[in-house]
ROBAVEX-149241 format. One record per residue (C-alpha): x, y, z; residue number from 1; residue in three letters. Coordinates in steps of 0.05 Angstrom, whole numbers, always signed. Example, Ala and Ser with C-alpha at 12.3 -4.5 7.8 and 13.67 -1.06 7.14 Angstrom:
BEGIN
{x = +246&y = -90&z = +156&pos = 1&code = ALA}
{x = +273&y = -21&z = +143&pos = 2&code = SER}
end
This chain:
BEGIN
{x = +1296&y = -1117&z = -1111&pos = 1&code = UNK}
{x = +1255&y = -1098&z = -1050&pos = 2&code = UNK}
{x = +1190&y = -1060&z = -1050&pos = 3&code = UNK}
{x = +1197&y = -990&z = -1022&pos = 4&code = UNK}
{x = +1168&y = -992&z = -952&pos = 5&code = UNK}
{x = +1110&y = -942&z = -957&pos = 6&code = UNK}
{x = +1055&y = -967&z = -910&pos = 7&code = UNK}
{x = +1049&y = -1012&z = -849&pos = 8&code = UNK}
{x = +1016&y = -1073&z = -879&pos = 9&code = UNK}
{x = +966&y = -1123&z = -851&pos = 10&code = UNK}
{x = +991&y = -1194&z = -864&pos = 11&code = UNK}
{x = +932&y = -1210&z = -909&pos = 12&code = UNK}
{x = +934&y = -1227&z = -983&pos = 13&code = UNK}
{x = +867&y = -1216&z = -1018&pos = 14&code = UNK}
{x = +857&y = -1263&z = -1078&pos = 15&code = UNK}
{x = +782&y = -1256&z = -1092&pos = 16&code = UNK}
{x = +729&y = -1203&z = -1083&pos = 17&code = UNK}
{x = +654&y = -1197&z = -1097&pos = 18&code = UNK}
{x = +604&y = -1145&z = -1074&pos = 19&code = UNK}
{x = +620&y = -1124&z = -1002&pos = 20&code = UNK}
{x = +663&y = -1185&z = -988&pos = 21&code = UNK}
{x = +736&y = -1205&z = -1001&pos = 22&code = UNK}
{x = +772&y = -1271&z = -990&pos = 23&code = UNK}
{x = +845&y = -1283&z = -973&pos = 24&code = UNK}
{x = +893&y = -1336&z = -1000&pos = 25&code = UNK}
{x = +871&y = -1382&z = -944&pos = 26&code = UNK}
{x = +798&y = -1377&z = -965&pos = 27&code = UNK}
{x = +778&y = -1334&z = -905&pos = 28&code = UNK}
{x = +720&y = -1286&z = -919&pos = 29&code = UNK}
{x = +721&y = -1214&z = -896&pos = 30&code = UNK}
{x = +665&y = -1161&z = -896&pos = 31&code = UNK}
{x = +694&y = -1099&z = -929&pos = 32&code = UNK}
{x = +669&y = -1034&z = -899&pos = 33&code = UNK}
{x = +728&y = -994&z = -923&pos = 34&code = UNK}
{x = +728&y = -1007&z = -998&pos = 35&code = UNK}
{x = +802&y = -996&z = -1007&pos = 36&code = UNK}
{x = +800&y = -922&z = -985&pos = 37&code = UNK}
{x = +730&y = -909&z = -1012&pos = 38&code = UNK}
{x = +749&y = -934&z = -1081&pos = 39&code = UNK}
{x = +698&y = -991&z = -1088&pos = 40&code = UNK}
{x = +634&y = -953&z = -1104&pos = 41&code = UNK}
{x = +590&y = -1005&z = -1137&pos = 42&code = UNK}
{x = +617&y = -1068&z = -1105&pos = 43&code = UNK}
{x = +678&y = -1111&z = -1119&pos = 44&code = UNK}
{x = +682&y = -1142&z = -1189&pos = 45&code = UNK}
{x = +611&y = -1121&z = -1206&pos = 46&code = UNK}
{x = +594&y = -1166&z = -1267&pos = 47&code = UNK}
{x = +569&y = -1107&z = -1309&pos = 48&code = UNK}
{x = +632&y = -1068&z = -1295&pos = 49&code = UNK}
{x = +676&y = -1128&z = -1311&pos = 50&code = UNK}
{x = +640&y = -1140&z = -1377&pos = 51&code = UNK}
{x = +644&y = -1066&z = -1397&pos = 52&code = UNK}
{x = +720&y = -1067&z = -1388&pos = 53&code = UNK}
{x = +728&y = -1136&z = -1420&pos = 54&code = UNK}
{x = +688&y = -1117&z = -1482&pos = 55&code = UNK}
{x = +729&y = -1053&z = -1490&pos = 56&code = UNK}
{x = +794&y = -1092&z = -1481&pos = 57&code = UNK}
{x = +777&y = -1134&z = -1542&pos = 58&code = UNK}
{x = +768&y = -1070&z = -1584&pos = 59&code = UNK}
{x = +822&y = -1020&z = -1564&pos = 60&code = UNK}
{x = +854&y = -1012&z = -1496&pos = 61&code = UNK}
{x = +892&y = -948&z = -1508&pos = 62&code = UNK}
{x = +908&y = -895&z = -1558&pos = 63&code = UNK}
{x = +932&y = -824&z = -1544&pos = 64&code = UNK}
{x = +890&y = -762&z = -1537&pos = 65&code = UNK}
{x = +915&y = -739&z = -1605&pos = 66&code = UNK}
{x = +853&y = -773&z = -1636&pos = 67&code = UNK}
{x = +779&y = -770&z = -1622&pos = 68&code = UNK}
{x = +757&y = -819&z = -1568&pos = 69&code = UNK}
{x = +681&y = -821&z = -1569&pos = 70&code = UNK}
{x = +679&y = -856&z = -1501&pos = 71&code = UNK}
{x = +704&y = -791&z = -1470&pos = 72&code = UNK}
{x = +643&y = -753&z = -1495&pos = 73&code = UNK}
{x = +597&y = -809&z = -1473&pos = 74&code = UNK}
{x = +627&y = -805&z = -1404&pos = 75&code = UNK}
{x = +621&y = -729&z = -1403&pos = 76&code = UNK}
{x = +547&y = -735&z = -1423&pos = 77&code = UNK}
{x = +532&y = -787&z = -1369&pos = 78&code = UNK}
{x = +570&y = -748&z = -1316&pos = 79&code = UNK}
{x = +532&y = -685&z = -1334&pos = 80&code = UNK}
{x = +465&y = -721&z = -1330&pos = 81&code = UNK}
{x = +476&y = -756&z = -1263&pos = 82&code = UNK}
{x = +511&y = -697&z = -1230&pos = 83&code = UNK}
{x = +463&y = -645&z = -1259&pos = 84&code = UNK}
{x = +523&y = -606&z = -1284&pos = 85&code = UNK}
{x = +508&y = -612&z = -1358&pos = 86&code = UNK}
{x = +540&y = -545&z = -1376&pos = 87&code = UNK}
{x = +607&y = -562&z = -1345&pos = 88&code = UNK}
{x = +669&y = -586&z = -1382&pos = 89&code = UNK}
{x = +707&y = -651&z = -1367&pos = 90&code = UNK}
{x = +782&y = -661&z = -1364&pos = 91&code = UNK}
{x = +804&y = -733&z = -1350&pos = 92&code = UNK}
{x = +867&y = -754&z = -1313&pos = 93&code = UNK}
{x = +889&y = -813&z = -1271&pos = 94&code = UNK}
{x = +883&y = -801&z = -1196&pos = 95&code = UNK}
{x = +856&y = -755&z = -1142&pos = 96&code = UNK}
{x = +922&y = -720&z = -1131&pos = 97&code = UNK}
{x = +928&y = -707&z = -1205&pos = 98&code = UNK}
{x = +856&y = -681&z = -1207&pos = 99&code = UNK}
{x = +870&y = -632&z = -1150&pos = 100&code = UNK}
{x = +937&y = -613&z = -1181&pos = 101&code = UNK}
{x = +904&y = -595&z = -1247&pos = 102&code = UNK}
{x = +846&y = -559&z = -1213&pos = 103&code = UNK}
{x = +893&y = -514&z = -1174&pos = 104&code = UNK}
{x = +936&y = -501&z = -1235&pos = 105&code = UNK}
{x = +875&y = -485&z = -1278&pos = 106&code = UNK}
{x = +848&y = -436&z = -1227&pos = 107&code = UNK}
{x = +915&y = -399&z = -1227&pos = 108&code = UNK}
{x = +915&y = -397&z = -1303&pos = 109&code = UNK}
{x = +843&y = -370&z = -1301&pos = 110&code = UNK}
{x = +855&y = -310&z = -1255&pos = 111&code = UNK}
{x = +931&y = -304&z = -1258&pos = 112&code = UNK}
{x = +937&y = -307&z = -1182&pos = 113&code = UNK}
{x = +979&y = -349&z = -1135&pos = 114&code = UNK}
{x = +948&y = -353&z = -1065&pos = 115&code = UNK}
{x = +907&y = -414&z = -1045&pos = 116&code = UNK}
{x = +863&y = -422&z = -984&pos = 117&code = UNK}
{x = +860&y = -492&z = -954&pos = 118&code = UNK}
{x = +836&y = -516&z = -886&pos = 119&code = UNK}
{x = +858&y = -551&z = -823&pos = 120&code = UNK}
{x = +860&y = -628&z = -828&pos = 121&code = UNK}
{x = +854&y = -623&z = -905&pos = 122&code = UNK}
{x = +882&y = -679&z = -948&pos = 123&code = UNK}
{x = +885&y = -667&z = -1023&pos = 124&code = UNK}
{x = +940&y = -714&z = -1048&pos = 125&code = UNK}
{x = +1015&y = -724&z = -1051&pos = 126&code = UNK}
{x = +1037&y = -689&z = -1115&pos = 127&code = UNK}
{x = +1070&y = -620&z = -1111&pos = 128&code = UNK}
{x = +1011&y = -571&z = -1107&pos = 129&code = UNK}
{x = +963&y = -623&z = -1077&pos = 130&code = UNK}
{x = +1009&y = -638&z = -1019&pos = 131&code = UNK}
{x = +1024&y = -564&z = -1008&pos = 132&code = UNK}
{x = +950&y = -554&z = -993&pos = 133&code = UNK}
{x = +948&y = -616&z = -948&pos = 134&code = UNK}
{x = +951&y = -602&z = -873&pos = 135&code = UNK}
{x = +1004&y = -654&z = -856&pos = 136&code = UNK}
{x = +1075&y = -627&z = -851&pos = 137&code = UNK}
{x = +1101&y = -698&z = -846&pos = 138&code = UNK}
{x = +1087&y = -713&z = -919&pos = 139&code = UNK}
{x = +1107&y = -644&z = -947&pos = 140&code = UNK}
{x = +1179&y = -648&z = -973&pos = 141&code = UNK}
{x = +1221&y = -585&z = -971&pos = 142&code = UNK}
{x = +1214&y = -577&z = -1046&pos = 143&code = UNK}
{x = +1138&y = -575&z = -1038&pos = 144&code = UNK}
{x = +1138&y = -519&z = -986&pos = 145&code = UNK}
{x = +1108&y = -454&z = -1011&pos = 146&code = UNK}
{x = +1085&y = -388&z = -982&pos = 147&code = UNK}
{x = +1026&y = -388&z = -1030&pos = 148&code = UNK}
{x = +981&y = -431&z = -986&pos = 149&code = UNK}
{x = +940&y = -402&z = -929&pos = 150&code = UNK}
{x = +911&y = -452&z = -879&pos = 151&code = UNK}
{x = +848&y = -432&z = -843&pos = 152&code = UNK}
{x = +803&y = -467&z = -792&pos = 153&code = UNK}
{x = +754&y = -516&z = -823&pos = 154&code = UNK}
{x = +684&y = -487&z = -818&pos = 155&code = UNK}
{x = +713&y = -421&z = -792&pos = 156&code = UNK}
{x = +671&y = -368&z = -827&pos = 157&code = UNK}
{x = +700&y = -308&z = -790&pos = 158&code = UNK}
{x = +772&y = -327&z = -807&pos = 159&code = UNK}
{x = +752&y = -338&z = -880&pos = 160&code = UNK}
{x = +720&y = -270&z = -885&pos = 161&code = UNK}
{x = +780&y = -236&z = -852&pos = 162&code = UNK}
{x = +828&y = -271&z = -899&pos = 163&code = UNK}
{x = +790&y = -249&z = -961&pos = 164&code = UNK}
{x = +784&y = -178&z = -935&pos = 165&code = UNK}
{x = +860&y = -175&z = -928&pos = 166&code = UNK}
{x = +882&y = -216&z = -988&pos = 167&code = UNK}
{x = +822&y = -219&z = -1035&pos = 168&code = UNK}
{x = +856&y = -193&z = -1097&pos = 169&code = UNK}
{x = +912&y = -244&z = -1089&pos = 170&code = UNK}
{x = +871&y = -307&z = -1075&pos = 171&code = UNK}
{x = +868&y = -354&z = -1135&pos = 172&code = UNK}
{x = +826&y = -409&z = -1105&pos = 173&code = UNK}
{x = +794&y = -441&z = -1045&pos = 174&code = UNK}
{x = +798&y = -517&z = -1041&pos = 175&code = UNK}
{x = +755&y = -557&z = -993&pos = 176&code = UNK}
{x = +730&y = -628&z = -984&pos = 177&code = UNK}
{x = +655&y = -630&z = -973&pos = 178&code = UNK}
{x = +669&y = -684&z = -922&pos = 179&code = UNK}
{x = +741&y = -692&z = -900&pos = 180&code = UNK}
{x = +763&y = -764&z = -907&pos = 181&code = UNK}
{x = +834&y = -773&z = -881&pos = 182&code = UNK}
{x = +821&y = -715&z = -833&pos = 183&code = UNK}
{x = +769&y = -758&z = -796&pos = 184&code = UNK}
{x = +701&y = -752&z = -831&pos = 185&code = UNK}
{x = +690&y = -678&z = -815&pos = 186&code = UNK}
{x = +629&y = -650&z = -852&pos = 187&code = UNK}
{x = +633&y = -580&z = -881&pos = 188&code = UNK}
{x = +575&y = -538&z = -856&pos = 189&code = UNK}
{x = +526&y = -518&z = -910&pos = 190&code = UNK}
{x = +533&y = -445&z = -888&pos = 191&code = UNK}
{x = +609&y = -450&z = -894&pos = 192&code = UNK}
{x = +605&y = -475&z = -965&pos = 193&code = UNK}
{x = +555&y = -420&z = -981&pos = 194&code = UNK}
{x = +603&y = -369&z = -951&pos = 195&code = UNK}
{x = +660&y = -395&z = -995&pos = 196&code = UNK}
{x = +615&y = -387&z = -1056&pos = 197&code = UNK}
{x = +596&y = -317&z = -1036&pos = 198&code = UNK}
{x = +668&y = -294&z = -1024&pos = 199&code = UNK}
{x = +695&y = -328&z = -1087&pos = 200&code = UNK}
{x = +642&y = -291&z = -1127&pos = 201&code = UNK}
{x = +658&y = -225&z = -1094&pos = 202&code = UNK}
{x = +734&y = -229&z = -1102&pos = 203&code = UNK}
{x = +740&y = -269&z = -1167&pos = 204&code = UNK}
{x = +770&y = -331&z = -1135&pos = 205&code = UNK}
{x = +757&y = -402&z = -1159&pos = 206&code = UNK}
{x = +717&y = -450&z = -1114&pos = 207&code = UNK}
{x = +747&y = -520&z = -1119&pos = 208&code = UNK}
{x = +704&y = -575&z = -1090&pos = 209&code = UNK}
{x = +749&y = -634&z = -1074&pos = 210&code = UNK}
{x = +702&y = -693&z = -1085&pos = 211&code = UNK}
{x = +755&y = -746&z = -1092&pos = 212&code = UNK}
{x = +730&y = -785&z = -1032&pos = 213&code = UNK}
{x = +663&y = -754&z = -1016&pos = 214&code = UNK}
{x = +637&y = -753&z = -1088&pos = 215&code = UNK}
{x = +607&y = -802&z = -1137&pos = 216&code = UNK}
{x = +544&y = -812&z = -1095&pos = 217&code = UNK}
{x = +578&y = -833&z = -1030&pos = 218&code = UNK}
{x = +542&y = -780&z = -989&pos = 219&code = UNK}
{x = +474&y = -795&z = -1019&pos = 220&code = UNK}
{x = +481&y = -737&z = -1068&pos = 221&code = UNK}
{x = +528&y = -741&z = -1127&pos = 222&code = UNK}
{x = +574&y = -688&z = -1096&pos = 223&code = UNK}
{x = +570&y = -678&z = -1021&pos = 224&code = UNK}
{x = +578&y = -603&z = -1032&pos = 225&code = UNK}
{x = +509&y = -605&z = -1065&pos = 226&code = UNK}
{x = +477&y = -607&z = -995&pos = 227&code = UNK}
{x = +495&y = -533&z = -990&pos = 228&code = UNK}
{x = +456&y = -515&z = -1053&pos = 229&code = UNK}
{x = +514&y = -481&z = -1087&pos = 230&code = UNK}
{x = +556&y = -496&z = -1148&pos = 231&code = UNK}
{x = +631&y = -499&z = -1145&pos = 232&code = UNK}
{x = +674&y = -475&z = -1204&pos = 233&code = UNK}
{x = +714&y = -540&z = -1207&pos = 234&code = UNK}
{x = +698&y = -609&z = -1178&pos = 235&code = UNK}
{x = +753&y = -660&z = -1172&pos = 236&code = UNK}
{x = +739&y = -735&z = -1176&pos = 237&code = UNK}
{x = +775&y = -802&z = -1171&pos = 238&code = UNK}
{x = +770&y = -860&z = -1122&pos = 239&code = UNK}
{x = +698&y = -886&z = -1133&pos = 240&code = UNK}
{x = +699&y = -860&z = -1204&pos = 241&code = UNK}
{x = +728&y = -924&z = -1233&pos = 242&code = UNK}
{x = +711&y = -975&z = -1178&pos = 243&code = UNK}
{x = +784&y = -995&z = -1175&pos = 244&code = UNK}
{x = +806&y = -977&z = -1245&pos = 245&code = UNK}
{x = +855&y = -918&z = -1240&pos = 246&code = UNK}
{x = +819&y = -856&z = -1265&pos = 247&code = UNK}
{x = +809&y = -785&z = -1243&pos = 248&code = UNK}
{x = +779&y = -722&z = -1271&pos = 249&code = UNK}
{x = +756&y = -651&z = -1260&pos = 250&code = UNK}
{x = +692&y = -618&z = -1284&pos = 251&code = UNK}
{x = +699&y = -544&z = -1299&pos = 252&code = UNK}
{x = +646&y = -489&z = -1300&pos = 253&code = UNK}
{x = +633&y = -458&z = -1368&pos = 254&code = UNK}
{x = +662&y = -389&z = -1350&pos = 255&code = UNK}
{x = +732&y = -421&z = -1344&pos = 256&code = UNK}
{x = +755&y = -425&z = -1416&pos = 257&code = UNK}
{x = +804&y = -477&z = -1443&pos = 258&code = UNK}
{x = +867&y = -461&z = -1482&pos = 259&code = UNK}
{x = +907&y = -512&z = -1521&pos = 260&code = UNK}
{x = +964&y = -544&z = -1482&pos = 261&code = UNK}
{x = +943&y = -510&z = -1416&pos = 262&code = UNK}
{x = +930&y = -580&z = -1389&pos = 263&code = UNK}
{x = +951&y = -647&z = -1416&pos = 264&code = UNK}
{x = +955&y = -721&z = -1401&pos = 265&code = UNK}
{x = +982&y = -786&z = -1431&pos = 266&code = UNK}
{x = +937&y = -838&z = -1399&pos = 267&code = UNK}
{x = +879&y = -794&z = -1377&pos = 268&code = UNK}
{x = +814&y = -812&z = -1411&pos = 269&code = UNK}
{x = +840&y = -876&z = -1442&pos = 270&code = UNK}
{x = +790&y = -925&z = -1470&pos = 271&code = UNK}
{x = +791&y = -974&z = -1412&pos = 272&code = UNK}
{x = +785&y = -918&z = -1360&pos = 273&code = UNK}
{x = +725&y = -889&z = -1396&pos = 274&code = UNK}
{x = +692&y = -957&z = -1401&pos = 275&code = UNK}
{x = +702&y = -969&z = -1326&pos = 276&code = UNK}
{x = +677&y = -900&z = -1308&pos = 277&code = UNK}
{x = +615&y = -907&z = -1352&pos = 278&code = UNK}
{x = +599&y = -974&z = -1321&pos = 279&code = UNK}
{x = +603&y = -943&z = -1252&pos = 280&code = UNK}
{x = +554&y = -888&z = -1270&pos = 281&code = UNK}
{x = +507&y = -935&z = -1305&pos = 282&code = UNK}
{x = +505&y = -982&z = -1245&pos = 283&code = UNK}
{x = +496&y = -924&z = -1196&pos = 284&code = UNK}
{x = +436&y = -902&z = -1238&pos = 285&code = UNK}
{x = +406&y = -971&z = -1252&pos = 286&code = UNK}
{x = +413&y = -998&z = -1182&pos = 287&code = UNK}
{x = +394&y = -932&z = -1147&pos = 288&code = UNK}
{x = +458&y = -933&z = -1106&pos = 289&code = UNK}
{x = +454&y = -861&z = -1083&pos = 290&code = UNK}
{x = +387&y = -877&z = -1051&pos = 291&code = UNK}
{x = +417&y = -940&z = -1021&pos = 292&code = UNK}
{x = +475&y = -900&z = -993&pos = 293&code = UNK}
{x = +426&y = -852&z = -960&pos = 294&code = UNK}
{x = +382&y = -907&z = -930&pos = 295&code = UNK}
{x = +437&y = -955&z = -906&pos = 296&code = UNK}
{x = +479&y = -897&z = -883&pos = 297&code = UNK}
{x = +422&y = -871&z = -840&pos = 298&code = UNK}
{x = +411&y = -940&z = -811&pos = 299&code = UNK}
{x = +484&y = -945&z = -792&pos = 300&code = UNK}
{x = +487&y = -876&z = -761&pos = 301&code = UNK}
{x = +423&y = -888&z = -721&pos = 302&code = UNK}
{x = +449&y = -954&z = -694&pos = 303&code = UNK}
{x = +519&y = -927&z = -679&pos = 304&code = UNK}
{x = +489&y = -869&z = -640&pos = 305&code = UNK}
{x = +455&y = -920&z = -594&pos = 306&code = UNK}
{x = +522&y = -949&z = -572&pos = 307&code = UNK}
{x = +542&y = -909&z = -511&pos = 308&code = UNK}
{x = +617&y = -923&z = -517&pos = 309&code = UNK}
{x = +621&y = -889&z = -585&pos = 310&code = UNK}
{x = +623&y = -813&z = -590&pos = 311&code = UNK}
{x = +610&y = -761&z = -644&pos = 312&code = UNK}
{x = +580&y = -806&z = -697&pos = 313&code = UNK}
{x = +581&y = -764&z = -760&pos = 314&code = UNK}
{x = +581&y = -764&z = -836&pos = 315&code = UNK}
{x = +532&y = -769&z = -893&pos = 316&code = UNK}
{x = +509&y = -829&z = -933&pos = 317&code = UNK}
{x = +561&y = -884&z = -932&pos = 318&code = UNK}
{x = +617&y = -839&z = -908&pos = 319&code = UNK}
{x = +614&y = -846&z = -833&pos = 320&code = UNK}
{x = +662&y = -835&z = -775&pos = 321&code = UNK}
{x = +659&y = -842&z = -700&pos = 322&code = UNK}
{x = +707&y = -831&z = -642&pos = 323&code = UNK}
{x = +732&y = -889&z = -601&pos = 324&code = UNK}
{x = +753&y = -879&z = -528&pos = 325&code = UNK}
{x = +825&y = -893&z = -508&pos = 326&code = UNK}
{x = +806&y = -957&z = -471&pos = 327&code = UNK}
{x = +776&y = -985&z = -536&pos = 328&code = UNK}
{x = +833&y = -962&z = -582&pos = 329&code = UNK}
{x = +844&y = -1033&z = -606&pos = 330&code = UNK}
{x = +772&y = -1038&z = -631&pos = 331&code = UNK}
{x = +789&y = -1031&z = -705&pos = 332&code = UNK}
{x = +844&y = -1084&z = -701&pos = 333&code = UNK}
{x = +798&y = -1130&z = -663&pos = 334&code = UNK}
{x = +744&y = -1123&z = -715&pos = 335&code = UNK}
{x = +793&y = -1143&z = -768&pos = 336&code = UNK}
{x = +830&y = -1200&z = -733&pos = 337&code = UNK}
{x = +774&y = -1228&z = -689&pos = 338&code = UNK}
{x = +714&y = -1217&z = -735&pos = 339&code = UNK}
{x = +743&y = -1209&z = -805&pos = 340&code = UNK}
{x = +715&y = -1140&z = -818&pos = 341&code = UNK}
{x = +755&y = -1086&z = -853&pos = 342&code = UNK}
{x = +744&y = -1014&z = -830&pos = 343&code = UNK}
{x = +787&y = -951&z = -836&pos = 344&code = UNK}
{x = +818&y = -904&z = -787&pos = 345&code = UNK}
{x = +839&y = -832&z = -776&pos = 346&code = UNK}
{x = +886&y = -809&z = -722&pos = 347&code = UNK}
{x = +882&y = -811&z = -663&pos = 348&code = UNK}
{x = +822&y = -857&z = -650&pos = 349&code = UNK}
{x = +771&y = -850&z = -706&pos = 350&code = UNK}
{x = +740&y = -909&z = -743&pos = 351&code = UNK}
{x = +719&y = -893&z = -815&pos = 352&code = UNK}
{x = +666&y = -931&z = -854&pos = 353&code = UNK}
{x = +671&y = -925&z = -930&pos = 354&code = UNK}
{x = +637&y = -987&z = -958&pos = 355&code = UNK}
{x = +609&y = -1000&z = -1027&pos = 356&code = UNK}
{x = +547&y = -958&z = -1042&pos = 357&code = UNK}
{x = +514&y = -1025&z = -1055&pos = 358&code = UNK}
{x = +522&y = -1048&z = -983&pos = 359&code = UNK}
{x = +462&y = -1090&z = -964&pos = 360&code = UNK}
{x = +420&y = -1080&z = -901&pos = 361&code = UNK}
{x = +437&y = -1150&z = -877&pos = 362&code = UNK}
{x = +512&y = -1134&z = -882&pos = 363&code = UNK}
{x = +502&y = -1069&z = -844&pos = 364&code = UNK}
{x = +463&y = -1107&z = -790&pos = 365&code = UNK}
{x = +518&y = -1159&z = -786&pos = 366&code = UNK}
{x = +569&y = -1104&z = -774&pos = 367&code = UNK}
{x = +528&y = -1070&z = -719&pos = 368&code = UNK}
{x = +516&y = -1136&z = -683&pos = 369&code = UNK}
{x = +589&y = -1154&z = -687&pos = 370&code = UNK}
{x = +611&y = -1085&z = -665&pos = 371&code = UNK}
{x = +567&y = -1088&z = -603&pos = 372&code = UNK}
{x = +593&y = -1158&z = -588&pos = 373&code = UNK}
{x = +666&y = -1137&z = -592&pos = 374&code = UNK}
{x = +655&y = -1073&z = -551&pos = 375&code = UNK}
{x = +620&y = -1114&z = -497&pos = 376&code = UNK}
{x = +677&y = -1164&z = -497&pos = 377&code = UNK}
{x = +729&y = -1109&z = -491&pos = 378&code = UNK}
{x = +692&y = -1073&z = -435&pos = 379&code = UNK}
{x = +683&y = -1138&z = -397&pos = 380&code = UNK}
{x = +757&y = -1155&z = -404&pos = 381&code = UNK}
{x = +776&y = -1086&z = -381&pos = 382&code = UNK}
{x = +730&y = -1091&z = -320&pos = 383&code = UNK}
{x = +759&y = -1159&z = -302&pos = 384&code = UNK}
{x = +829&y = -1133&z = -305&pos = 385&code = UNK}
{x = +809&y = -1072&z = -263&pos = 386&code = UNK}
{x = +779&y = -1117&z = -209&pos = 387&code = UNK}
{x = +845&y = -1154&z = -203&pos = 388&code = UNK}
end
């Protein structure tokens, strides 16, 4: 049997990982500044995280949600404490797409409406509702198409107000990433998030803060939406939540009331997932990783802005993007193959940095030095070719 061909793959097989480094099956070391799509939040195979999962594995790995699982309440308590959302409610699932799917569904249950506002360049997942609110027609199957989604310009306050004035009594929810990931590290303006909160309050819509990629401390605050000083009604989480263990969740404001069988899950909130998620939160707290994300992220942004070839350096914390000119479009590939540094991309020519929140200053400095070296080499080669 063949594997279904889903992604173009780099011909690299990773066999070992620790901190911000990974090693392939030939023993070659790579600096990981992508963290497997922002998944590695506390560093690869963090020993505390490994032990937390291992200890739980020797007790019970799984039983269904038909019984009490105290680890779920422990996780809810820790999430409430670190996020400062103690009065919210937690529903656990398995992925970011599933988190957004349940958030959109719950919002519709809450106000009995159908219309959803999403934004240009949004990415919310690949399941039915999540992909319908994703601004990429190429991954929306015909069966996923719906007239219930309204796409508006990202950070477009006037368009948002106009849409609510025309459709306010029909809008169930507004879903927005605090920092768009796949869309290219586009930061939502504080004033735009405040406007969403204001209009959702006025018209009875649900504000869904997609924090799948920009949450769990990556921005320097627990949720990147927190920079705007407003509370969403539902926050969705995944990626960095389990540091590589598959887990997702939503936290729900107290005015949205549960009803038995409204939501459900087989694997969500299982014992191992809770152990992994608790370990992540405990390490974030003990090692002050949100503070580290702020400090190292600021260093990277400052240094990137000094490189004249790079444009529009943006982001918050350790969620950073910058534009690469057409004549340097091979920069990301060269960093990987010539210098053994993993970074991410967004189309057409954006490099994304999404490293572990535990990234050390020395590793950040190594990246900046190597980046400058590679850019200088590429510029020199280009000039040499031009002279010929």
